[in-house]
MIDOSE-1310 file (N, C-alpha, C; in nm, 2 decimals, decimal comma, always signed):
residues 209
xxxx	-2,23/-0,25/+1,06/-2,27/-0,26/+1,20/-2,42/-0,28/+1,21; -2,46/-0,39/+1,30/-2,60/-0,42/+1,29/-2,67/-0,33/+1,40; -2,80/-0,29/+1,35/-2,88/-0,20/+1,42/-2,93/-0,26/+1,55; -2,94/-0,18/+1,66/-2,99/-0,24/+1,78/-3,14/-0,24/+1,77
xxxx	-3,20/-0,35/+1,83/-3,34/-0,37/+1,82/-3,41/-0,30/+1,94; -3,52/-0,23/+1,92/-3,59/-0,16/+2,03/-3,73/-0,23/+2,04; -3,75/-0,30/+2,16/-3,87/-0,38/+2,16/-4,00/-0,28/+2,14; -4,11/-0,32/+2,09/-4,22/-0,24/+2,08/-4,28/-0,20/+2,19
xxxx	-4,28/-0,27/+2,29/-4,34/-0,23/+2,42/-4,28/-0,11/+2,49; -4,16/-0,07/+2,46/-4,10/+0,04/+2,50/-4,17/+0,17/+2,46; -4,22/+0,16/+2,34/-4,29/+0,27/+2,28/-4,42/+0,31/+2,36; -4,48/+0,20/+2,44/-4,61/+0,23/+2,50/-4,60/+0,30/+2,63
xxxx	-4,48/+0,32/+2,69/-4,45/+0,38/+2,81/-4,46/+0,53/+2,80; -4,45/+0,59/+2,90/-4,46/+0,75/+2,90/-4,35/+0,81/+2,82; -4,37/+0,93/+2,81/-4,24/+0,99/+2,72/-4,13/+0,99/+2,81; -4,14/+1,02/+2,93/-4,02/+1,05/+3,03/-3,96/+0,91/+3,04
xxxx	-4,02/+0,82/+3,07/-3,97/+0,67/+3,10/-3,91/+0,62/+2,96; -3,98/+0,65/+2,85/-3,95/+0,59/+2,72/-3,80/+0,67/+2,68; -3,79/+0,80/+2,71/-3,67/+0,86/+2,68/-3,54/+0,81/+2,75; -3,58/+0,77/+2,88/-3,47/+0,71/+2,96/-3,42/+0,57/+2,89
xxxx	-3,53/+0,50/+2,88/-3,49/+0,36/+2,80/-3,42/+0,37/+2,68; -3,47/+0,47/+2,60/-3,41/+0,47/+2,47/-3,27/+0,51/+2,48; -3,24/+0,60/+2,57/-3,10/+0,65/+2,60/-3,00/+0,53/+2,64; -3,07/+0,45/+2,73/-2,99/+0,32/+2,77/-2,97/+0,24/+2,64
xxxx	-3,07/+0,22/+2,56/-3,06/+0,15/+2,45/-2,94/+0,20/+2,35; -2,95/+0,33/+2,33/-2,85/+0,40/+2,26/-2,71/+0,39/+2,31; -2,70/+0,40/+2,44/-2,55/+0,37/+2,49/-2,52/+0,24/+2,47; -2,60/+0,14/+2,48/-2,57/+0,00/+2,45/-2,51/-0,02/+2,31
xxxx	-2,59/+0,05/+2,21/-2,55/+0,04/+2,08/-2,40/+0,10/+2,05; -2,37/+0,20/+2,13/-2,25/+0,27/+2,11/-2,13/+0,18/+2,14; -2,17/+0,09/+2,27/-2,06/+0,00/+2,31/-2,02/-0,10/+2,20; -2,10/-0,12/+2,10/-2,08/-0,22/+2,00/-2,03/-0,17/+1,87
xxxx	-2,02/-0,04/+1,87/-1,98/+0,03/+1,74/-1,84/-0,02/+1,69; -1,83/-0,03/+1,57/-1,70/-0,08/+1,52/-1,62/+0,03/+1,45; -1,50/+0,03/+1,45/-1,41/+0,12/+1,42/-1,31/+0,06/+1,31; -1,26/+0,15/+1,22/-1,16/+0,09/+1,14/-1,03/+0,09/+1,19
xxxx	-1,01/+0,15/+1,32/-0,88/+0,15/+1,40/-0,90/+0,04/+1,51; -0,80/-0,02/+1,53/-0,79/-0,14/+1,62/-0,76/-0,08/+1,76; -0,85/-0,02/+1,83/-0,82/+0,05/+1,96/-0,80/-0,07/+2,07; -0,86/-0,19/+2,04/-0,83/-0,30/+2,14/-0,67/-0,31/+2,14
xxxx	-0,60/-0,31/+2,02/-0,46/-0,34/+2,00/-0,39/-0,23/+2,07; -0,44/-0,10/+2,04/-0,35/+0,02/+2,09/-0,38/+0,01/+2,24; -0,49/-0,02/+2,31/-0,51/-0,01/+2,44/-0,41/-0,14/+2,51; -0,39/-0,25/+2,43/-0,32/-0,35/+2,49/-0,16/-0,31/+2,50
xxxx	-0,13/-0,22/+2,42/+0,02/-0,18/+2,41/+0,06/-0,09/+2,53; -0,06/-0,02/+2,59/-0,04/+0,08/+2,70/-0,02/+0,01/+2,82; +0,09/+0,02/+2,90/+0,11/-0,06/+3,02/+0,05/+0,00/+3,14; +0,02/-0,09/+3,24/-0,03/-0,03/+3,37/-0,16/+0,04/+3,35
xxxx	-0,24/+0,01/+3,26/-0,37/+0,08/+3,26/-0,45/+0,03/+3,38; -0,52/+0,12/+3,45/-0,61/+0,08/+3,56/-0,76/+0,04/+3,49; -0,84/-0,02/+3,57/-0,97/-0,06/+3,52/-1,04/+0,08/+3,49; -1,03/+0,17/+3,56/-1,10/+0,31/+3,52/-1,05/+0,37/+3,41
xxxx	-0,91/+0,37/+3,39/-0,86/+0,42/+3,27/-0,90/+0,35/+3,14; -0,90/+0,22/+3,15/-0,96/+0,12/+3,04/-1,10/+0,16/+3,01; -1,18/+0,19/+3,10/-1,32/+0,21/+3,08/-1,33/+0,34/+3,02; -1,25/+0,44/+3,07/-1,27/+0,59/+3,01/-1,22/+0,57/+2,86
xxxx	-1,11/+0,50/+2,85/-1,05/+0,48/+2,70/-1,15/+0,43/+2,61; -1,23/+0,33/+2,65/-1,33/+0,26/+2,56/-1,45/+0,36/+2,53; -1,48/+0,44/+2,65/-1,58/+0,53/+2,63/-1,55/+0,64/+2,53; -1,43/+0,70/+2,55/-1,38/+0,81/+2,45/-1,37/+0,76/+2,31
xxxx	-1,31/+0,66/+2,30/-1,28/+0,59/+2,15/-1,41/+0,57/+2,08; -1,50/+0,51/+2,16/-1,64/+0,48/+2,10/-1,72/+0,60/+2,07; -1,71/+0,69/+2,15/-1,78/+0,83/+2,13/-1,72/+0,88/+2,00; -1,60/+0,90/+1,99/-1,55/+0,96/+1,88/-1,55/+0,89/+1,74
xxxx	-1,56/+0,75/+1,76/-1,56/+0,66/+1,63/-1,71/+0,70/+1,58; -1,81/+0,72/+1,66/-1,95/+0,76/+1,62/-1,95/+0,89/+1,55; -1,86/+0,97/+1,63/-1,87/+1,12/+1,56/-1,80/+1,11/+1,42; -1,69/+1,05/+1,40/-1,61/+1,05/+1,29/-1,69/+0,97/+1,18
xxxx	-1,76/+0,87/+1,21/-1,84/+0,80/+1,11/-1,96/+0,89/+1,06; -2,01/+0,97/+1,15/-2,12/+1,06/+1,12/-2,08/+1,17/+1,04; -1,96/+1,22/+1,07/-1,90/+1,33/+0,99/-1,86/+1,28/+0,85; -1,80/+1,15/+0,85/-1,77/+1,10/+0,71/-1,89/+1,08/+0,61
xxxx	-2,00/+1,03/+0,68/-2,13/+1,02/+0,60/-2,18/+1,15/+0,55; -2,17/+1,26/+0,64/-2,22/+1,39/+0,61/-2,14/+1,45/+0,49; -2,02/+1,42/+0,48/-1,93/+1,49/+0,38/-1,88/+1,38/+0,28; -1,96/+1,27/+0,26/-1,91/+1,17/+0,16/-1,91/+1,25/+0,03
xxxx	-1,79/+1,21/-0,03/-1,78/+1,28/-0,16/-1,72/+1,43/-0,16; -1,70/+1,48/-0,05/-1,65/+1,61/-0,03/-1,54/+1,61/+0,07; -1,43/+1,56/+0,04/-1,31/+1,54/+0,12/-1,25/+1,68/+0,15; -1,26/+1,77/+0,08/-1,20/+1,90/+0,10/-1,25/+1,96/+0,22
xxxx	-1,39/+1,94/+0,25/-1,45/+1,99/+0,36/-1,46/+1,89/+0,48; -1,47/+1,76/+0,44/-1,49/+1,66/+0,55/-1,37/+1,62/+0,62; -1,24/+1,62/+0,55/-1,12/+1,58/+0,61/-1,07/+1,68/+0,72; -1,08/+1,81/+0,71/-1,06/+1,89/+0,84/-1,12/+1,87/+0,95
xxxx	-1,26/+1,84/+0,93/-1,35/+1,82/+1,04/-1,32/+1,68/+1,11; -1,28/+1,58/+1,03/-1,24/+1,45/+1,09/-1,11/+1,47/+1,17; -1,02/+1,56/+1,11/-0,89/+1,57/+1,17/-0,90/+1,64/+1,31; -1,00/+1,73/+1,30/-1,03/+1,81/+1,44/-1,09/+1,71/+1,55
xxxx	-1,17/+1,63/+1,50/-1,23/+1,52/+1,59/-1,13/+1,43/+1,66; -1,01/+1,40/+1,57/-0,92/+1,31/+1,60/-0,83/+1,39/+1,72; -0,81/+1,52/+1,70/-0,73/+1,60/+1,79/-0,81/+1,61/+1,93; -0,94/+1,63/+1,92/-1,03/+1,62/+2,04/-1,00/+1,50/+2,11
xxxx	-1,02/+1,38/+2,04/-1,00/+1,26/+2,11/-0,88/+1,24/+2,17; -0,77/+1,27/+2,10/-0,63/+1,25/+2,16/-0,62/+1,34/+2,28; -0,67/+1,46/+2,28/-0,67/+1,54/+2,41/-0,73/+1,48/+2,52; -0,86/+1,43/+2,50/-0,92/+1,35/+2,60/-0,86/+1,23/+2,66
xxxx	-0,79/+1,15/+2,56/-0,71/+1,05/+2,60/-0,59/+1,08/+2,69; -0,53/+1,19/+2,65/-0,42/+1,25/+2,73/-0,46/+1,28/+2,87; -0,59/+1,32/+2,88/-0,62/+1,36/+3,02/-0,64/+1,24/+3,11; -0,65/+1,13/+3,06/-0,67/+1,01/+3,15/-0,55/+0,92/+3,17
xxxx	-0,45/+0,95/+3,09/-0,32/+0,87/+3,09/-0,21/+0,95/+3,16; -0,10/+0,86/+3,20/+0,02/+0,93/+3,25/+0,09/+0,97/+3,12; +0,21/+1,05/+3,13/+0,29/+1,09/+3,02/+0,36/+0,98/+2,93; +0,40/+0,87/+3,02/+0,46/+0,76/+2,95/+0,34/+0,68/+2,88
xxxx	+0,24/+0,65/+2,94/+0,13/+0,60/+2,86/+0,08/+0,66/+2,73; +0,06/+0,79/+2,76/+0,03/+0,88/+2,64/+0,14/+0,87/+2,52; +0,27/+0,86/+2,55/+0,35/+0,85/+2,45/+0,34/+0,72/+2,37; +0,30/+0,63/+2,44/+0,27/+0,49/+2,37/+0,15/+0,50/+2,29
xxxx	+0,04/+0,57/+2,34/-0,07/+0,59/+2,26/-0,06/+0,67/+2,14; +0,02/+0,77/+2,15/+0,04/+0,86/+2,02/+0,13/+0,77/+1,91; +0,22/+0,70/+1,97/+0,29/+0,61/+1,87/+0,19/+0,52/+1,80; +0,11/+0,44/+1,88/+0,03/+0,35/+1,82/-0,08/+0,41/+1,73
xxxx	-0,14/+0,52/+1,78/-0,25/+0,57/+1,71/-0,21/+0,63/+1,58; -0,10/+0,67/+1,57/-0,02/+0,72/+1,45/-0,01/+0,61/+1,35; +0,03/+0,50/+1,40/+0,05/+0,38/+1,31/-0,09/+0,34/+1,25; -0,20/+0,34/+1,34/-0,34/+0,31/+1,31/-0,39/+0,39/+1,20
xxxx	-0,37/+0,54/+1,22/-0,42/+0,63/+1,14/-0,36/+0,64/+0,98; -0,22/+0,60/+0,99/-0,15/+0,61/+0,88/-0,17/+0,47/+0,80; -0,23/+0,37/+0,88/-0,25/+0,24/+0,81/-0,15/+0,14/+0,88; -0,20/+0,06/+0,97/-0,11/-0,05/+1,04/-0,08/-0,15/+0,94
xxxx	-0,16/-0,18/+0,84/-0,12/-0,28/+0,74/+0,00/-0,22/+0,66; +0,00/-0,10/+0,62/+0,11/-0,03/+0,55/+0,25/-0,02/+0,64; +0,23/-0,01/+0,78/+0,33/-0,02/+0,86/+0,39/-0,16/+0,87; +0,30/-0,26/+0,88/+0,34/-0,40/+0,87/+0,40/-0,45/+0,75
xxxx	+0,37/-0,37/+0,62/+0,44/-0,40/+0,50/+0,60/-0,37/+0,52; +0,61/-0,26/+0,59/+0,75/-0,19/+0,62/+0,84/-0,30/+0,70; +0,77/-0,36/+0,80/+0,83/-0,45/+0,88/+0,86/-0,57/+0,80; +0,77/-0,62/+0,71/+0,79/-0,74/+0,63/+0,92/-0,72/+0,54
xxxx	+0,91/-0,58/+0,48/+1,03/-0,55/+0,39/+1,16/-0,56/+0,47; +1,17/-0,50/+0,57/+1,30/-0,50/+0,65/+1,34/-0,65/+0,69; +1,25/-0,74/+0,72/+1,28/-0,88/+0,75/+1,32/-0,95/+0,64; +1,29/-0,92/+0,52/+1,32/-0,99/+0,39/+1,46/-0,96/+0,36
xxxx	+1,53/-0,86/+0,40/+1,67/-0,85/+0,37/+1,69/-0,81/+0,22; +1,60/-0,73/+0,16/+1,60/-0,68/+0,03/+1,71/-0,59/+0,02; +1,78/-0,59/-0,12/+1,88/-0,50/-0,15/+1,82/-0,37/-0,18; +1,90/-0,27/-0,21/+1,86/-0,13/-0,24/+1,77/-0,12/-0,36
xxxx	+1,79/-0,19/-0,46/+1,70/-0,20/-0,59/+1,57/-0,27/-0,56; +1,58/-0,39/-0,48/+1,46/-0,46/-0,45/+1,37/-0,37/-0,36; +1,44/-0,30/-0,26/+1,36/-0,23/-0,17/+1,28/-0,11/-0,25; +1,35/-0,04/-0,34/+1,29/+0,06/-0,42/+1,15/+0,00/-0,48
xxxx	+1,19/-0,10/-0,56/+1,08/-0,17/-0,63/+0,97/-0,21/-0,54; +1,00/-0,27/-0,43/+0,89/-0,32/-0,33/+0,81/-0,19/-0,28; +0,87/-0,08/-0,25/+0,81/+0,05/-0,21/+0,72/+0,09/-0,33; +0,76/+0,09/-0,43/+0,68/+0,14/-0,55/+0,56/+0,06/-0,56
xxxx	+0,57/-0,07/-0,57/+0,46/-0,17/-0,58/+0,36/-0,15/-0,47; +0,40/-0,13/-0,36/+0,32/-0,11/-0,24/+0,25/+0,03/-0,25; +0,32/+0,13/-0,29/+0,25/+0,27/-0,30/+0,14/+0,27/-0,41; +0,17/+0,19/-0,53/+0,06/+0,17/-0,63/-0,06/+0,10/-0,58
xxxx	-0,03/+0,00/-0,50/-0,13/-0,09/-0,45/-0,23/-0,01/-0,35; -0,17/+0,06/-0,27/-0,25/+0,13/-0,17/-0,31/+0,26/-0,23; -0,27/+0,31/-0,32/-0,32/+0,41/-0,38/-0,46/+0,38/-0,46; -0,45/+0,26/-0,53/-0,56/+0,22/-0,58/-0,67/+0,16/-0,49
xxxx	-0,62/+0,10/-0,37/-0,72/+0,07/-0,27/-0,79/+0,18/-0,21; -0,72/+0,29/-0,18/-0,78/+0,41/-0,13/-0,87/+0,48/-0,22; -0,81/+0,49/-0,34/-0,91/+0,56/-0,43/-1,04/+0,50/-0,46; -1,05/+0,37/-0,43/-1,18/+0,30/-0,45/-1,25/+0,28/-0,31
xxxx	-1,21/+0,36/-0,22/-1,27/+0,34/-0,08/-1,42/+0,35/-0,07; -1,48/+0,45/-0,14/-1,62/+0,45/-0,14/-1,70/+0,33/-0,18; -1,63/+0,26/-0,27/-1,70/+0,12/-0,33/-1,71/+0,01/-0,23; -1,63/+0,02/-0,13/-1,64/-0,09/-0,02/-1,66/-0,05/+0,12
xxxx	-1,66/+0,09/+0,14/-1,67/+0,13/+0,27/-1,80/+0,08/+0,34; -1,78/+0,02/+0,46/-1,89/-0,05/+0,52/-1,92/-0,17/+0,48; -1,85/-0,23/+0,37/-1,90/-0,35/+0,32/-1,77/-0,44/+0,32; -1,74/-0,52/+0,43/-1,62/-0,60/+0,46/-1,60/-0,71/+0,35
xxxx	-1,71/-0,77/+0,31/-1,70/-0,88/+0,22/-1,66/-0,83/+0,08; -1,71/-0,70/+0,04/-1,67/-0,63/-0,08/-1,52/-0,61/-0,07; -1,48/-0,54/+0,04/-1,34/-0,51/+0,06/-1,25/-0,63/+0,04; -1,28/-0,73/+0,11/-1,19/-0,86/+0,09/-1,17/-0,90/-0,05
xxxx	-1,29/-0,91/-0,12/-1,28/-0,95/-0,24/-1,21/-0,85/-0,34; -1,22/-0,72/-0,33/-1,15/-0,62/-0,41/-1,01/-0,63/-0,36; -0,98/-0,64/-0,24/-0,84/-0,65/-0,21/-0,77/-0,78/-0,26; -0,83/-0,88/-0,25/-0,76/-0,99/-0,33/-0,75/-0,99/-0,47
xxxx	-0,83/-0,92/-0,53/-0,83/-0,92/-0,67/-0,71/-0,82/-0,71; -0,68/-0,70/-0,65/-0,58/-0,63/-0,69/-0,44/-0,67/-0,62; -0,46/-0,76/-0,52/-0,34/-0,81/-0,47/-0,26/-0,91/-0,56; -0,34/-0,96/-0,67/-0,27/-1,05/-0,76/-0,17/-0,98/-0,82
xxxx	-0,19/-0,86/-0,87/-0,08/-0,80/-0,96/+0,04/-0,75/-0,86; +0,01/-0,71/-0,73/+0,12/-0,68/-0,65/+0,21/-0,80/-0,61; +0,14/-0,92/-0,60/+0,21/-1,04/-0,56/+0,31/-1,07/-0,70; +0,25/-1,06/-0,80/+0,32/-1,08/-0,94/+0,44/-0,99/-0,94
xxxx	+0,44/-0,87/-0,90/+0,54/-0,79/-0,91/+0,65/-0,82/-0,80; +0,60/-0,87/-0,67/+0,70/-0,91/-0,58/+0,78/-1,03/-0,62; +0,70/-1,12/-0,69/+0,76/-1,26/-0,72/+0,86/-1,23/-0,83; +0,86/-1,12/-0,91/+0,95/-1,09/-1,01/+1,07/-1,02/-0,94
xxxx	+1,06/-0,94/-0,85/+1,16/-0,87/-0,79/+1,25/-0,95/-0,68; +1,18/-1,05/-0,62/+1,25/-1,13/-0,53/+1,31/-1,26/-0,57; +1,39/-1,31/-0,50/+1,44/-1,44/-0,50/+1,33/-1,53/-0,47; +1,35/-1,66/-0,51/+1,24/-1,77/-0,48/+1,22/-1,77/-0,32
xxxx	+1,34/-1,78/-0,25/+1,34/-1,79/-0,11/+1,26/-1,67/-0,05; +1,30/-1,55/-0,09/+1,25/-1,43/-0,04/+1,09/-1,42/-0,06; +1,05/-1,48/-0,17/+0,91/-1,47/-0,19/+0,84/-1,56/-0,12; +0,89/-1,68/-0,09/+0,82/-1,77/+0,01/+0,81/-1,72/+0,14
xxxx	+0,92/-1,65/+0,18/+0,92/-1,58/+0,31/+0,83/-1,46/+0,32; +0,81/-1,40/+0,21/+0,71/-1,30/+0,19/+0,57/-1,35/+0,22; +0,54/-1,45/+0,16/+0,40/-1,50/+0,18/+0,37/-1,56/+0,31; +0,48/-1,61/+0,38/+0,47/-1,65/+0,52/+0,44/-1,53/+0,61
xxxx	+0,52/-1,42/+0,60/+0,50/-1,31/+0,67/+0,36/-1,23/+0,63; +0,33/-1,24/+0,52/+0,20/-1,17/+0,48/+0,08/-1,25/+0,56; +0,09/-1,38/+0,57/-0,01/-1,44/+0,65/+0,00/-1,42/+0,80; +0,12/-1,41/+0,84/+0,15/-1,39/+0,99/+0,08/-1,25/+1,03
xxxx	+0,12/-1,14/+0,93/+0,07/-1,00/+0,96/-0,08/-0,98/+0,92; -0,14/-1,09/+0,86/-0,29/-1,09/+0,82/-0,31/-0,98/+0,72; -0,21/-0,95/+0,62/-0,23/-0,86/+0,53/-0,38/-0,88/+0,46; -0,46/-0,76/+0,44/-0,59/-0,77/+0,38/-0,69/-0,80/+0,47
xxxx	-0,66/-0,83/+0,59/-0,75/-0,86/+0,70/-0,75/-0,78/+0,83; -0,64/-0,69/+0,84/-0,61/-0,61/+0,95/-0,72/-0,50/+0,96; -0,73/-0,42/+0,86/-0,81/-0,29/+0,87/-0,94/-0,31/+0,80; -1,04/-0,27/+0,88/-1,19/-0,27/+0,84/-1,21/-0,15/+0,79
x	-1,17/-0,11/+0,64/-1,19/+0,01/+0,58/-1,34/+0,06/+0,58
């Protein structure tokens, strides 16, 4: 994420005025914060959102994206202590979202945010698997190949966190062996269809880890 630029002349104002301006700049920065979760997609799935609800949704998710990133950085390398704190932040966010949505809207939110947090790409690989019409043996092999792939990807998370270009390069490198496994377990037609579906679902490009 790019840092927001604060003009030098702001620093020459009084402390009171400067504080107000800095707060305004900070809020502006918050609006541009990027998340590994596709909140725009989640929001688009919720029907009949009012402008007020949409604005509050953006405000809440932006606020908690910042809090989660801050907590992640504070406990980098200490998942045992950091993970419970991040999960607690997710629960707080969900409760605040619940307060601004109807029960039907919130049900959609919980379904979609669950997919995001567990990994929309992994969810999409399940959709691809089901569309390919694999038999039971192929399905088991497909699942194992994906499990091994994502374990390796997650285990190396710290090496590409916050570095999209490094993530894309690393993903492509380890995807070679996964695609080789898929090519061996699928028929020629199934593998061609897999490649088409992988492009349609933008595997490797959906999640900004």
